[in-house]
N, C-alpha and C positions, 0 to 999 in steps of 0.2 A: 376917047383912046387919043394919049398926046407921045406923036409921033415927033416931038418936034428936040432941041438937042438940050438936055437936062447931064446939067458941069455937081459932082456931090463932092464932099471937099467932107477927107476926116482929119482927128489926131492923132496923134504918135503917141504913144501913154508910154511914157518914163516909169522903167521901173531898179532908177538908175543908184534910189534910198536905201535898194537890200542890199545887203550885207556880200548874198548868198542862193541860194534854192532851197537851205533848210527848210521848211517849214510847207514850203512852197504843194506840195501837194498833196494839202488835210486846210479847201481853205468852208469856209462854210456858206451857206446862198444867206445874203441880209438883205433889207424890204429900208434902205431912204425914206426921211420925210426929207423933202428937201425944204418943206420950208426951214428948217432948221438953218439952211447952210447958208452963205452969199454968195453972191456973186461974183461980185467979179473979187474976191480970197477962196471959195473956192473951187466955183467954175467959171473963170474972165471969158473962157471959149465954151463953156457950151454944155461945158464933159470939167464931172465930180471929178480932182485932179487922184490914182496911182498915190495911198501914200497919206492920208490925211489922217486922221485918226478918230476910232471915234470910239460913238459914247449910246448905250442903248436907253433909250425913252420909256419908262417905267409906261406911261401910257400906250397902249398900243404896238409896245411893241419894238416899235422901228427901232430904227436908225440915224442918229444921225452926228456934228463933227462936238470930239470932244469938247467941250471948258468944262474948267472947273469950279467955277463960277457958277456957272445952269447948280439946277434947283431942280430936275428933272426928269433923273438920272442920268445926263450928262457930264455927271460931273465927274461916274469913275470913266478909264480911259477903261476897254475893253479887248480892244484889236485894233486894223490900219486896213482901209480900201487897199486893196489888191488889186486891182481895176478898175481905171476910169473908167465912168458912166456916165451917161450921157444923157441927159437931164433937160435941155431945149430943143423944141424939135424944130425941123428943115422952117415951119415956119412961125415959128419966135413966138413960141409955147411952151412958158413954165410950164413941168410932171409932178402934181403934187411927190409921187410917187414914184422910185427907182431899188430895183433890181443889182443889189451886186451883191463883190467875194468879200469876207474877211478871212486875213491875217490870224489869228494869236497866237503862234510860235514859228519867229525869227530875230536875222539878228539886224537890224538894223544902220545905214550910216546916216545916224542924229541928223550933220550939217546939210545933208541931202533932201530931207523933207518936204516936204511941201507947207507945211505952218509947222510949226517949232512945236515943240509937247515940253512939259514942264516937269517941276520932278517932282507933281502931287501926282502927275500921271504917268508916268512912272516905275511911281512904287502902284498902282493902280493893278499894272501889266507883273509885275514882279519879274520872275524868279525864267518868265513865260522867252520872252523878250532878249532883246542883249543891244544895247548902248555903244555901237564902230565910233 
């Protein structure tokens, strides 16, 4: 039993990349393959950032960051991570997978996304996502 003072910090989830609440009432639960994400780009503070474009990895069905140059299924953008997900534990270990939620229908402020999305990724999303 630990009776000492414990300090815990939390990351503030930013969703300023969303134009509004449209579509946020229907989110899909997804499992993220954290090995597909880059620490300094996608989770510099231990949390995968909200607003990361996602693609579904063909083998295993987990999700990773959309990458048009990938050949594992992630070359097709299928949605955006809705809520930041902790992937580095308090002991400094990186999880191999984590559960998050994905938006598949919304309006996005493109300039506010934590990473950019290219024209092919936008085309993959079709009319389900409006970029402003």
